[in-house]
Each structure stands twice: as structure tokens, then as C-alpha cells.
N, C-alpha and C positions, 0 to 999 in steps of 0.2 A: 680571801676577801669575801664577805657575805654578799649575796645578791641584794640589789637595791629593793627595798620594801616600799610599797605604795602607802602613802599617808591615809589613815582612816579618819573618817568624820562621823561623829556621833550625833544622832538626832532622834526625835520622837515622831512617830506617825500614828495618829489616832491613839495616842497614849502609850504606845509600845516603843521601847528603846531599840535602836538598831545602829550598828556601825558599818559603814560602807566606804569603799575607796573614794578618795577625793575626785570630784568631777562627775560622780554618779548623778543622774537626774532624779527628781522626786518620783517620777513614774517608775523608773527602774528600781529604786529603793523600795517603793511600795510593793512591787511585785515579789520581792524577796520575802515579804511578810504575808504573801497570799492575797494582797489587796489589789483588785483590778480596777484601774481608773479608766473610765470611758475615753475613747479617742477616735478621731476620724482622719485627720491629715497626717498623723504619725505613721511612719514605717521604719522598722529597725535597720533596714539596709540603705535608707536614703537620708539625706541631710535633714536637719531639724527645721521645721517651718514655724510651728507654733501659731498657725493661722486660724484654725477652726475654733479654738478656745473651748472645745467640749471637755477637755481634760483639766479644767480649772480646779484649784484647791485653795483652801485658806491657809495662810502662814501667819503665826503669831507676830504682831508688831507691824504687819503690812496693812494698809488701808484699802487694798484692792486684791482681787483674786490673781493667782499666778498660774501660768500654763505649766503643768507637771511634766510634759514631754520634753521641754527645752530648758527648764530651770534647774541648774545644779544645786545640790544640797550644800549647807554650810554648818559649821560647828554650832550645836545648840539649837538648831532649827526645830520648830514645833509645827507639824503639819496636820491639818484636819482634812480628810478626803471626802467626808460626807457630813452634811448638815441640811436642815430644811432650806437654808439660803442657797447652798451650793446646788442642791438638786433642782431648786426652782430656776436658778440661773442656767444650768445645763439644759433644762427642759425648754426654757425660753429660746435658747440658741437653736435647738433642734426644731422647735416650732417655727421659727423664722426661716430656717432652711426649707422646711416642708411647705411653707406658704408660697415659695417660689419654685416648687417642684411639681411635676405632673402628678395627677391623682389617678394613676393607671397601674397600681401595684399588681392587680390580678392578672394583667396581660403583659407585664414586664418580664423580660428575659431573666432578670435577677430576683424575681419574686421568691422569697424564702431563703435567699442567699445574698441579701443586700445589707450592707453595714448601716446605712441610714435607716432602713426599716427596723433592723435589730435595735439600734439606738433608741428609736421612737418607742418601741415596745418596752425596753428595759427602763426607760426614764418615765414611763407612764403617760406618754402622749396619747390621748384618747379622742381628741377632737382638734380641728383646726380653728385656732382662736384669732388668727390674724388674716385679714383679707385686704387685698390691694392689687396693684398692677403686677403682672408677671412678665418676665422676659421670655420670649418664645422664639429663639433663633432657629433657623432651619436646620434640618438634619443634613449632614454631608455623607452621602453614600457613594461618592464618586470612585472610591478605592475598590479594587477587586477583593481586598481582604478585610479592611478595617472600616467600620461605620462609626462616625463621630456624631453623637447626639448632645449638643451643648445645652439643650433644655434640661437635661438630667444632671448636669454638672453642678457640684457643690463647691467648686473652687478650692479643693483641698491641696491641689498642686502636685499630687503624687505622680500623675502622668508626665508632667513637665520634668520632674526630678528623675524619674526612671529613664526617660528618653535622653536626658543630658548626662546623668551621672553613671548609669549602668551601661547604656548603649552608646553614649558619645555622639548621638545624632543631632540633638538640640533642635528637633523639629517643632516642638510645641512651646508656647509661651502664653502668658495672660495679656490680653489686649483690652484696652479701655480702662475705665475707672469706676469704682463704686458699683451701682446697680447694673451698669452696662458691661461689666467685665465678662469676657469670654475667653476660653482656652481654645487656641487654634494655631495652625501653622503661620509662619511669617506672612504679613500682608493679607491675612485672612484667606490664604490660598486654599484651594481644595486639597484634600489629602492626596489625591491622585496626581496633583501638580506640585507637590512639595518634595522635600528630601526624605520623607517617610520610607523606611525600608520594610514596612509591613510585618515586623516581627511580632506584634501583638502584645508586647510587655505592658503597654498602656492599658490593655484590657484586663490583664491579670491584677494590676495594682489598683485599678479604679474601684472605689467602694460602692458605686451605684451601677448604672448602665450607660454612662456617658460615652463609653467606648465598648464596642462589641465586634465580633467577627461577622462578616457578611454570610448569612446562613445559606447553605446549599441543601437543606433538608427537603424542601419542596421539590427540588429537581430530582433528588434521589427517590422520594416517594413516587413521583410520576414515572420514573424509569422502571421501578419495581412493579408498577401496575400495568406496564406496557408489555404484553405477551410477545410482541415481535422482537423484543430486546433480550439479549443474553447478558444479564447484569452480573458482573463480577466485582469483587471487592478485594483490596489488599490492605493489610494493617501494619503500621510501622512498629518497630520493636518496643518503643517506650509506651505505646498504648497499653500493652498487656501488663505493664508495671504500675499503671495509674487508673485504669478504668474501674477497678474494684472499689476505689474510693467513692465513686458515685453511688454505690450500693451498700455503703456502710462497712466495707471490708477495710482492715487496717492498711495504712499506707505501706507500700512495698510488698503487697501480696501479689504473686504472679497469678494471672487469671487468663492465660492463653487459651486453654481448652474451653472454658466457659464463654469466653468472648466469641470463639468460633461457632459454638452452638447457638448463641444469641443471633449471630449474623445469619445463620441458616434459617432460624425462625422468622427473621425479618423478610426472607424470601430471596436472598441472593443465590444465583445459580452456581457460583463457584466462589470459594474463599481461598485467597492466595496470601502468601507471607512476604511482606516487603523485605524480610531478612534474606529471601532468595535473591532479590535485587541487590541487597547489601553484599552478599557473597560474590555476586558477579562484579559489583563495583570494586570490591577488594582485589579480585584477580586482575581486572583491567588497570586499576590504579597502581598496583604493585608492579605490573609490567611497564607502565608508563614511568614510574619512579626509577626503576632500574635503567631504563633508557636514558633518562635525564642524568643519572649518576655517571653514565658513560659519555656524557657530553652532548646528548641529543635533546636539548631543551634547557631552559633556564632553571637555576636553583636559587632559593629553595622552591620546591613544589609545594603549593598550598592547597589543602583539600577544598572541595567545591560542593559538598552535599548539602550544606546549610543554605537555603535560599535567602534568608535574611542577610547572611554574611555576603553572599554574592551581590545582592542589591547594594549593600554597603560598599563593597569593592568597586562596583561600577560607578557609584556616585562620588565616593570620597578618595579612592586610591586607584584611579584608572591606569596609572603607570605600572601597577603590579598585576594587571590582568594577564599578561603572558605567563605569570608564575602559577596561576590557578590551574589545577588539574582539568583536563578537557572531559573527564568522565561525567556523564549525567549522574544525577542523584539516584539512589536505589529506587525511589518511587517512579521516577521517569524511565529508568531502565526497565522495570517490571511492566509498566504500562505499555511501553513500546513493544515488548515481547508478547504481551497479551494480545495485541492487535496484529502481530506478525507470526511469530513462532507458534503460539497457542492456537490462533485462528487457523493456521495451516494444519495443525495436528487434528483439530476438531472439525475441519471442513466448514468453518464459519466465515461469513463475509465480515471483514473488520468493521464495516458500517453498522452491523447488527450487534456489536459488542459495546456495552456501556460500562466504562471503567470507573469505579469509585475507589478513592484512596482515603483511608482514615489516618489522619496525621496529628501529631501533637503541635503542629506548627501552622500558624495563621498564614505565614508567607508562602506555604505550599499552594494556597489558592492562586497566588500570583504566579508561582512557577508553572502551574498547569496551563496558564493562559499565555505564557511567553511564546512568541512566534517560533522560537528555536525548538519547541517541543510539540510541534504539530505534524500531522501526517501530510504526505504530498498534496492531498486534496484540500488542506487547510483546516481540517477538523483536529481537535486536540487528541493526543494519545490518552490523557487523563481527562475524563469528562466532568467529574465533580470531585471536590475534596471536602471531607467532613473533618472537623476537629474532634478530639476526644469528647469534649463537652456536647457536641451535636449528636454523636453516636449514643452517649449516655441518655440523652433526652429521647432519641428515637426508640431505644430499647424500653425505657420506662413507659413511653406512650403506647407501646404494644402490650403493656401489662406483664412484661417479663422481669422476673427477679433474677438477675445474673448470678447472684451469690448461691442460688439453689440449683443451678443447671449442671448437668453432667458435662464432662470434657469431650470436645470434638477434636477432629484432626483436619489440618489443612489439606487442600486438594492438590493432586499432581497435575502437571509437572512443575508448577511454579510455587509449590508449598513446602518443599524440603529445604531446610537451611541449617547451617552450622551454628555453633555457639558464637563464632566470630561475628555473625550477622546480628545476633541479639545485642551485643555490647555496643553496636553503633549508636544506640539511643542515649548513651551517657558520654560526657566529655572525656576524651582520651580513648574512647572505644574505637573510633575510626583509625587512630594511630596504632593502637595495639593490634587490631585486626590486619592492618596493612603490613605491619612488621612481621606478623606470623607468616603471611604469604610471601613477602619480599625475601625473608631469610631462606625459605625453601627454594624460591626461584633463583636466588643468588648462589646458593651452595649446591643445588641439585640433590639435596639430601632431606630426609625427614627431619622435622624440627623437634628436638628434645624439649626445648623450652617453649611453653605455651603462654604462660602468664607473664606479661610485661607490666608488673605492678607499679613500676616507677612512673608510668604515664597515667595512672589512675588518680581519681580524686576530684571533688567538685569545686575546689578552690579555683580562682579565676585564671591563674597564670602558672605555668610550669615549664622548665627547661631541663634537659638532661642529655646524656650521651648513651647510645645503645649500640652494641656490637652487631654488625650485619656482615656475616662472613668474616673476612679479614679487615673490614673497614669499621671505623668508629663514626657513627652517624649522629650529628647534632640535631636533636628534635626539640620542638616547642609546641605547647598546647595552650590555647586561650579560649575561654568562654565568657560571654559578655563582651560587647565590642569596645568598651572603654579599655578593657584589658588587652584586646587584640591590637588596639592602637599602639600600645607599648612595643609590641613585637614588630608591627608594620613600620613604625618610625625607625626602629633600629635597622630594618632591612633597607629602607629607602636611603638612609644615611650611611649605609655600609658599615655600621658599628658591630654587627654580628653576622656570622656566616652560618646560617642554618642549612640543613639539607632538606628537611621536610617540616612543614608547619600545619597543625590542625587548628582550624578556627570554627567555633560554634557560636552563633549569634546570641543564643539565650543562656542565662545563668544555669550552669550545670549541664548544658547541652540540651538535647531534645526532651529530657525528663522535666526540664523547666520551661518548656515551650509555651508560647502564648495561647495555645489551644488546649492546654491541659486543664484538668478539673480545678474549679475554685476550691481552695482548702476548706475543710469543715470549720465550724466555729471553734475558736480557741487555738487554731493553728495559723501561724503567720504565713502570709503570702511570700513565696520564694524562700521559705525557711530552709536553711542548709540541712537541717536534720531530715526534713521531708524529702529533699532531693537525694540525700544519702540513702534513705530507705528505698526510694524508687531505683536508684543505681544498684543497690544491693540485690534487688529482685532480678535485675538483668544479669548481673554476675552469677547469681545462683542458677538461673536458667542455663547460662553458658557452661558452668561447671558440671551441671547434671547431664549434659549431653555427651555421648561418645564421639559424635562428629563435632569437632571444634575448630577445624581448619577449612577455610573456604575452598581451597584448591582440591580438597579431598571430597567435596560434595559430589556424589555420583550424578545428581541431576544437572549440576553445572558441567561436569565432564561430558554428559550426553548432549547437552546444548551445544558445546563446541564441536563435538564429533559430527552431529547430525545437521547442524544449522550454521554456526558462526565460523567454523574452521579452526581458529586459534586466537588467543588473546592478541589484540591489536591488529587483527585482520582487516582488510578493506570493509567487509560487511559489518564487523564489530565497530569500526569507526563510524560507518554510516548510521548505524542504529543506536549505538551506546555512547557516543561522544558528542560534544557540542562546543560552542564558542561563546564568548562574552564580548561586550563592547562598552565603551564609556556611555553612560546614560544620564542625560540631563533630567532634572526633576519634572518630568512630564508623563509619569506613569509608564504604561506599556505601549503608548501610541507610537 
């Protein structure tokens, strides 16, 4: 029997005939001919809204324009994507949006990378023709991580849809009607008092600057200028796979060494690798997992290094909190060691160390402020968190062209890391790295198999079985919290018996984090191909290293010998492990 074929529909677009599968939208059909139709509310990974009307086209026989993003083609359709009338109508729409938009492009965070700004330029908007009342709602900067500026909102609805459809949080919705419509949490609650998990995906999909991360750059500049401070920085694995995009380098270009050199030029006293913290997390987490397999703790064990996921767990699935690994994230582990182990080695007062973390994740700003991650005197182990975007800006503001820099090296003792630490930045990486270590710990032998390719991939949900010694381990991996809900509901209902589950809050894992670079023009936000290129960079870094197993990292071995004792020791638990609790939507108070 032959495979079922999809019915083809023939139509004309700007006089050119084309045949496309039934159900294809006008916009998608036009793109196959190389015709780019302007759009604003449209996003390929979100439901169709058709609300902005920027993508309007003419269709023969219709007495009004149609939205190309949401209208499916039909047999014999004749479409015109450009005409003086269409261009004028699109320009009127954008001019009306601009009339109700702040006139602060030169000082806006998104200047030069704003979809509304690009639309205005491409459509020939050269002056503001409409004048009238403007809505000017107040900025909500109550959140530790995410700033909401409704004055810059164009009501495209992307943030509402990504929060509901990709993350499953449903924190945002449109309130009011007509001119007074505003996007906000339920009952106009502050972001800090809502169910926001601070993942920052609303920032990534927003076409303007209605959502931004709360900047920490001024705090870091101040620390770098303070000669009494020993300012150290750590960089997460996915940073090196994405930072080059901010300097014109192709997506997926590893830029570890150039990033290190740039950080030194900025004035940091020491540059550490969060991958060291990842190696330590892997050893502690593998030890914890094997104890749970032997009956010392509930199964499945669920990874806990993604702060957006932990926020989601505490707010939406508190009954599963005992299943979360007690290990701190790699960032928090390394920050803790910087103000204990490293301070001891260097003879520094921990109060004089200023710890900066460069992360792909907006929620890391929230994690750094959690009371569980503070020193006994109440000061945080991580003083400031920069997103990839913030670091790119700082490097550019210093006049540094990262692409032209020589390669530098991380500092000892918190700079040596295995390839297992690098792959933490992509979905499935935590699982693969943990399996490498758990196999060794379970068998007491060197591991012949290094690559667990069955847990790799940027798709949202995977399940498989992996041999761990003589046991067959049922593992599951989810990225994007709507996908995670599928797994979590099965666990709650007892429908599946997993042994270990990896959850990453953001699509693709950290490589698709809310703090990663905005894609260049022509590249879709959260484009799976872009995420694959970033993931490919991390796997390439891993494969190029001779040190690929966390438990063979000599710096980790020395840490246990001279400081921690052994995995799971009392001191390791005191410094490297934490706990979680049900959290009402009241921020971190």
C-alpha cells in the first residue's frame, strides 16, 4: 500500500503559479517563492492570531484584504502581495502603532534590533502623521528578573502565547478593550506577585522592548571599578556557543577562548568556567541518584539545575518537590566554592570577592537572590548575574571586537572542566553527563561508552531505556514546560515509572534561554535550526576534549581530597546541596 499523499493546491502568487499542500497559509506559500510578506504578531512556533494585520494581501474576488499568516490557500486562488494600496494600508497600520509608541528609539534597549523599527523603515514610514492621546501605563520592575513595560507593547500577543503554549504557565493575558488594552498578569498583579517563573521567553519573542531582563550591568561596572573588590566571573556552557552571534559570527561558532580574553579586557581578576561547577554537579547528582536507586529517596529523581523549572515546580507541582535533586545548580555550586574553597586558597576575605555569573537564563537572576543561596551572614554567593545579551553589550561598549581576539584560558582552580560539563547547555546534556558518571560509579570501572546519543536532540520530549550496569534505567527528557507537564502528569498519576527525569524550562535547554542573543534579521526566534547549531557547538567542544568524564577531572579530584572529603559528605551537603518548598505567587519574599 502506498503512503498517503497530501493533496496539492494550485494557486498564483504575484502572477507565478505554485502548488502547495492543502492547508498551507498564504504566507508560507509565498515564502516558497522567495516572497517575504511583512509580519508582526506571527511566530512559527505559536498559534495563529492574525491580529496585527501587517501581513495583509489582496486576493482576487475578495472585497477586503486578508491576513496572509492565518488564511489557508484554496484551489485557483490568485494572490497579490504588493501594490500601492497594500503598501499604503500596511504603512497606515504601522503609523498607527507608532502613534501610540514612545519616541525613544535612540535610548531603547532594542534599538537596531526591533521588529517595529525595522517594519517602519522597510515600509517607508518617515514621519509621524497621526497625533492623539497615548496610553502611558507604568513600568512594572517588581520582578528580580523580568521588567514589563506596557507602554512599548504593540498587542501582538506573542508573549501571551509563548507563556501559555510553550511554557504552560498562562501568566499573561490581555486586559481591557480597545485603546485601553494592556498585557499583564491576572488582576493586573505585579510580575513579582504573579505565577511568573521568570524564564524570560516573553523577552525573546517580544518584537519590541515591552519585556526586558532587569539589567545588572551598572552593578558589575561599579564592582570592576572598586579596587577593594576581587571581581571574578564564571560563564555557563551555552554562552560560548552563542556569544559570537552578537559579533557577526555564524550561529554555532564556539567562542570560548575569545570570550575569556574579552572578559579579561573588561577587568575581571579571575575568569572561571561554570563547567567546573557542572562537573561537580554531575558527581554529586550521580552519587545521589545511585543512593535513590538503592532505596534512599524517592524515584524518579528530577534534575534541578534549571531555575525556571524549579520555580515552576514550586508553584505548580509542589507534591513532586521531594523528587527534585537536592544538588545546587552549577552556577550556585561554583559561586559557593569561590567564596569558600577559592577564598581559602588565595587568602581572601569572602566579603572582598564579588562573584559575577554570565548566564543564558534570566531566571538565574532570581536564583542568585533566593535565601537558600546566601552565605551565613546573609550576603549572596552570586552577587550579580549577566545574561549573554548584557555581556555582549558590555564588550561592545568597551570597543572590543570579540571576533578578532586571541584565545585565552580559564583560571585555576575553578576553570578546568570536562566535555561533560560543556553539554550541560543543551537539552539532554545533563542526563548524558550524569549517565557517564553514574555508570562509572555503579560498576567501579572505566566507561567504554561516552556518547549517549539517544538522549540528545532539541525536540521537546523524549523517553528511552539506558543500561546502567546490570540495570535498565527508564529515562525521560523534556524542554519547554508544556512538554514537561506531559511527563509530570504521568508521574503524578502513576502511569509511568521513570528512574530519572531531566527538565529544562526553555526550548532546547539553556541554548534557547531567555537571556540568549536576539536572532539576527531573517532568523526566526527560537528557530530549531538555530538551536541545533548552538547545540552542535557544545557537542563539538565536548568531542574535542581528551577529558570527557566529570569524575576524571583532576581539579574535581583535588577538591574532594583537600576540601570536601568525598561525594555526599557532610561538608558537600552543607555547601553544594539545597532544598525547595511550595511557593505562593509572591516572588521571593
